N, C-alpha and C positions, 0 to 999 in steps of 0.2 A: 152709648158713647164709649169709644175705646179708651182704655186707661193708659195714660202716658207716664212712663217711668223716666225720671231725671237722674242720670248718673253723675257723680261728682267729677269735676275736672281732674285730669291726671296731674300728678306731681310734675312741676316744671323740670325739664331736662337741661343739663349744661349745654347740650347741643343747640338748643333754641333760646338760651338765656344770654343776652348781650348787655353789657353795662358800658355806657359811653361817658367819657369825660371831656368836656370842652376845654381846650387850652385857654388859659387866662382867667378861669373861674377861681383858681386858688394860686397862692404864692408858691413858687417852686421850692421843694424841700432842700434845706441847706445840707451839703455833704458833711458827714461826720468822719473825722480823721483820727487814725491812730498815730500816724506821722503826717503832719500837714502837707497836703498836696503830693503825697507819696503813697501811703498805705491807708485803706479804709479802716474804719473802726471795727467792723465785723465782716464776716464772709470768708472768702478763701483767696489766698495769694500764693504765688510760687517764688521760692528763692532758688534760682537755677544757676548752673555754671559749669565750667569745664573741670575736668579732673585736677585735683590739687590746686585749684585757683584760690581757695580760701572761703568757700561757702559757709562752713561751720564757724569760722572766725567772724564772718559778717553777722551770722545769726546770733552768736553770743554777744557781740557788740550791740546789736539792736536790742536784744533782750535786757541787757544791763542798763541801756539808756532808758528803758521803760521803768525798770525797778528803781532806779535812782532819780527818775524824772528829769533827765538831762537831754538836751537837744541832740537829735541824730542828724549828722551832716548839716547842722545849722537850722534844722527844722523842728518846730515845737512838737512835742510828743504828748500823748495821753498816758500818764504814768499808771503803772499797775504791775501785777504779777505775771510770771511766765511759767508755762509748763513745757518741758522738753521731752518729747517722746524719742527715746534713744533706741531705735531699731537696729542701728549699727554704730560701732565706735563709742559705746556707752562708757567704756573705761576712761576715755579721754575728756568727757564733758566736764567733770568736776575740776580737773586741773586747769582746763582752759578758762573756765569761769573764774576760778580763783586767781589765775594769772592775770586776766583782764581786770578783775576787780582791784587787785593790788597794784598792778603796773600802770593802769590807765585811769580808772575811775577813782581810786584812792579815797574811798569813803571814810577811812579813818576809824572804822568800827570793826569789831570782831563778832563772830557768831552768824546765825542763820539770816538769810534774806529770802524774799518770796520768789525764788527761782527753783522750781521743782523739777526733778528728773525721775522718769519711770521708764520701764522697758515693756513693750507689748508681749503678751504671752505667745508662745510658739504654737503653730499647728492649727490656728483658728481660720475659719473661712473669712472671706472678705466682709460678708454681712456681719459676722460676729465681731470682727475687729472694729467695725463701725460702732456696734453696740458697746464694746469695751471702751472705745474712745469717748463716747458720751459719758460713761461712768467716770472715766479718768478726769475729764474736764469738770464734771460736777464736783468731784472730790477736791480737785485743786482749787476750784473757785471757792468752795467752802473754807478750805484751809487758809487761802489767801485773805479772805475777809475776816475770818474769826481770829487768826493768829497775828496778822500783820495790818489789818484794817484797810486794805485796798482791794480793788476788784481785779480779778484775773483778766488780762488783756490779750495775751499772745500764746498760741499753742504751736510750737515748732515740731515738725515730724521729720526725723532724720533717719532714713530717707524715705521718700514716697514708695519706691519699688520694694524696699526691704520690709517696710511696715505692713504693706497690704499684699505681699506675696504675688506681685504682678508677674504673670507668666508670659504674657504677650503685650509688650509695650506699644505695639502698633495697632492694637484692637481699639478702634474709635468708639465703639459702643460701650465697651468696658470702661474706657477712660472717661466718657461723658457721664456714665452712671456714678463713677467714683467721685468726680469733681462736684457733681450735683449734691451728693451725700455730704461731702466735706463742707460745701457752702451752707447746707441746711444746718449742720452741727454748729458752724460758726455763727450764723445769724440767730439761731435759737438760743445760743448761750451768750450772745453779745461779746464774742471774742473773734479775733482774726486767726484762722487756721492757716498755717504757713508750712506746707511740705517743702523739703529740700529735694530738688531734682537735678539730674545730670543733663548737660548739653550733648548733642550728637558729636560726631567726629569733627565736624566743621562748626565753629562758633556761630556762623551765620544762620545755621539751621535752627537755632534756639533749642527749646526743650526737646530732649530725646523722646522718640516714639510718636504716638498718635497726636494729631493736631488738636484733638479735643482737650488735652491737658491745658494747653495754652488758652484755648477758646473758653474754657470753663473758669479761668482765673479772673478775679477782679483786678489784679495787679500782678506784675512780674518784675522781680529784681534779678538782674543778670550779673553774675560775677565772671569777669574775663581775666585771662592772664596768658603769658607766653610760657609754656611748659617745656622744659628740656626732656626729650624722650629717653635719654640715658639715665639722668639722675632723678628725674621726677620733680625737680624743683621748678617753681614758677616765679616769674618776674613780671614787671609792668602790669601789676594787678590793678583792676579798675572795677567800678560798680556803675550800672546803668539801670534806669527805670525803663523797661522796654514795652510795658503795657500798663495802662491806667484807664479805668472806665470814667473817672471823674476829673482827671488832671492831665497835664502835659507829660510827655516822655522825653528821654534824653540822658546824656551822661551826667552822673552825680559826682564823679571825682575819682581820683586814684588813691591807692593805699598801699602800705607795706606792712609786713608782719614783723613785729618786734618780739623779743623774748624777755620774760621776767623770771628771775631766779627765785624758786619757792623754798630752797634750802639745799642741804647736802644729803645724799643717800648714805647707806651704811659703808660704802667704799670711798666716801669723800668726794664723789662726783656730783657736781652741781645738778640739781633737778630744776628744769626750766619748763615754762609753758608759754605759748605764743598768744599774742593779742594784736589788734590792728590799730594803726594810726592813719586817718584819712588826710588827704591833701586836696583841697577843693580845686577843681579844674576840669578839663575836658578829657579825663582819662589818660593824660600824658604822663611821662616820667616825672618824678618829683624834682622840681627845680632846686638847684643847689642854694639859690638865694633864700628859699623857704626854709631849707634845712638849717642854714646859718642863723636864722632868727630864733630857732628853738634853743632856749637857755639850757645849758648842760647842768645836770645834777651831780656830776662827778667832782668831788673835792679835789683841790690842787694837791693836797697831801697824798691822796691816793695815786694821782698821775705821777708825781715825783717819786713816790715809793716804788711804783711799778717799774719805771724807767731805770731806777738805780738797781733794783733787784735783778732786772733782766740783763743789765750791763755786767753786773758782778757775778751772777749765778746762773745766767741763761745757758741752755744747752739745746742741742738739736733734738727735735722730737718729731717722730713720724706720725702724723694723724692717720688713724685707721682708714684705709682706703682713700688716702689723700696725700697731700704734699708734706714736705719736711719744713718745720717752722722752728724759730727760736723761742723756746718756752721756759718758764720758770715755775718753781714750786710756789704755790699760793701762800705757804707758810713764810717764805722769805719776804714776800710782799707785805704780809701782815706785820711781820717784825719791823720792817722799815716804816710802815704806816704808823704803828703804835708809838714808835720813837719820835715821830714828827707831830702826832696829834696833840694839839693844845686847845683847851676850851676856855682858859682864863680861870678855871677853878682847880687849884692844886689838889683837891680831894677827889678828882675824877677817878672812878674805879676802873680796874682792868676790865671788868664786865662791860662797862659803858663803852670803853674803847673797842672791845670786840664787836659790840653791836654797831658802832659807827663804821667799823671796817666792813661788816656784812652789808650795811646799807650802801657803802661806796662801791663794793664789788657788784652788788645787784644793779646799781645805776650804770656801771661800766658795761655790764652785759646788756642791759636794756637799750643802751645807745649804740650797741654794736661796736664797742671799742675793743673789747676783749672776748675771747672764747676760751672754754676750758673743758677738760675731760679727765677722768680718773686715769692715772698712769699705771702705777703698781704700788702694792703695799700701802694702800690708803693714801697715796700721795696725789694731790690734785694739781695738775699743771695748767697754767693759763698762758695765753699768748695774745699778741696784738693782731687784730684783723682789720686795722685801718692802715692805709699806706703811709 
């Protein structure tokens, strides 16, 4: 009788292994949100926009909303730490965060917050940059939990092209691989990775370059604005949710960039940083009725002191590369203000009056009532920018 040899069955191959799931057998998984019905808790999203439209300002505003646990455009957020990968414009990040923190969020505290900034090393391949990014996320996550007691939630990459040294933005294969890797990093670390990307020449074209960038994103926030080609200044800024895998899309509202005075530099020139204020609507211009409802923080003493000083000591001043205005030395306004400033306490110190004036001056700049610039010999000139 012939001997029969039985060979073990070969290992199953993914090619012939199929797993089926019948709809209705389980309850659909509830979506997890970083910003309710806007941004997913993890994965990859894009913050895209036109040149100078305000993408970085929006990113900073979103990040601080998470850090302080405040609603973003009226939508609930999952609070947590932020990691900002500054592949370009790294020198501006600190001042913009501090300007928004003091001018808008006004947390009333001094010192560190879980908003971390780092710069990617130069000269690495795209593969190695991804590896570096994983280490950066791990370090920031550990720092956020150990030092501040909250989870890392958002990783902003400013910008996508600069960080990953993209040579051909129209290469769909490269774009698909990169977006897949960023999604993997985000999901594995339970964070939302949000690269900042540019729009094409026409806003309607969306994210510049290969279509795979948009296709690989779980959500896309688009920043729009009308940019003057000569001055580079933008107006009619608005924000829209142009893609969402789990929620609806559409306009989120319009916003404007305001400035906050951080102090004076060595020449007496005010140092300012911008932040944004949103106005809910359909991306239209800010209604004057809405502006009128915002309570001014400028003391009457300052307004009267400024008007009196301008009338008595004002002089023609030519703004560099601009028009001629009637300006006044900020010291003249300070003297008039301190003469008026009354607190009800006769022991109010000169130092306290100086601080009150600095607050009033900052409020006037924040509300776009005055502008200022160093003139000469450490003299700071200020002038009205309201009709």
